[in-house]
C-alpha positions in Angstrom: 5.2 49.6 6.9 5.9 45.7 7.0 6.6 43.4 3.9 3.8 40.9 3.0 5.4 36.9 2.4 4.2 35.7 -0.7 1.4 33.3 -0.5 2.3 29.7 -0.5 0.3 27.7 -2.9 -1.3 24.5 -1.1 -0.3 21.5 -2.7 -2.3 19.7 -4.7 -3.5 15.7 -4.2 -4.1 13.2 -6.6 -6.1 10.0 -5.8 -4.7 6.9 -7.4 -5.5 3.5 -8.5 -3.2 0.5 -8.8 -4.0 -3.0 -9.8 -1.8 -5.8 -8.5 -0.7 -8.7 -10.0 -3.3 -10.6 -8.2 -6.2 -8.5 -9.8 -6.6 -6.6 -6.9 -7.3 -2.6 -6.8 -5.1 -0.6 -4.4 -6.2 3.1 -3.7 -4.0 5.6 -2.5 -3.6 9.4 -2.5 -0.5 11.5 -2.6 1.2 15.2 -3.5 3.5 13.5 -6.4 2.7 11.0 -8.4 5.8 10.5 -9.8 7.9 9.9 -6.5 5.2 7.6 -5.4 4.9 5.3 -8.1 8.8 5.0 -7.7 8.4 3.9 -4.1 5.8 1.5 -5.2 8.0 0.0 -8.0 11.0 -0.5 -5.6 8.7 -1.9 -2.8 8.6 1.0 -0.6 4.9 1.6 -1.2 2.2 0.2 0.7 2.1 -2.4 3.2 -0.8 -4.4 1.0 1.7 -4.8 -2.0 4.6 -5.2 0.2 3.0 -8.5 1.6 1.7 -9.7 -1.9 5.5 -9.3 -3.3 6.6 -11.2 0.3 3.8 -13.9 -0.2 4.5 -14.6 -4.1 8.2 -15.4 -2.7 6.9 -18.2 -0.4 6.8 -21.8 -1.5 3.5 -23.5 -2.0 3.8 -25.1 1.7 4.9 -21.6 3.1 1.9 -19.6 1.9 -0.7 -22.4 3.1 0.8 -22.0 6.3 0.1 -18.9 6.1 -3.1 -19.1 5.2 -3.7 -21.5 7.9 -2.6 -18.6 10.3 -4.5 -15.9 8.8 -7.5 -18.2 9.3 -7.0 -18.9 13.1 -6.4 -15.1 13.4 -9.6 -14.1 11.9 -11.3 -16.7 13.9 -10.0 -15.9 17.1 -10.7 -12.3 16.7 -14.3 -13.1 15.6 -15.1 -15.3 19.0 -15.2 -18.4 17.0 
């Protein structure tokens, strides 16, 4: 007679919403809410949140240059 392995519980997934300092909403999903929030707080969260923190550190002149590059990139990918 063979022994049965104990049943393994499937992970429980949690959907979460964060509001950035700029007021944007970020939606994420995780199996460990405490770990994920700690990652966000440490700057290891989503790229969108890291980008916001990176942009905040730029000077006004650098922010304008960043925006100009984004506008050029969007225009070229739209074929205009």
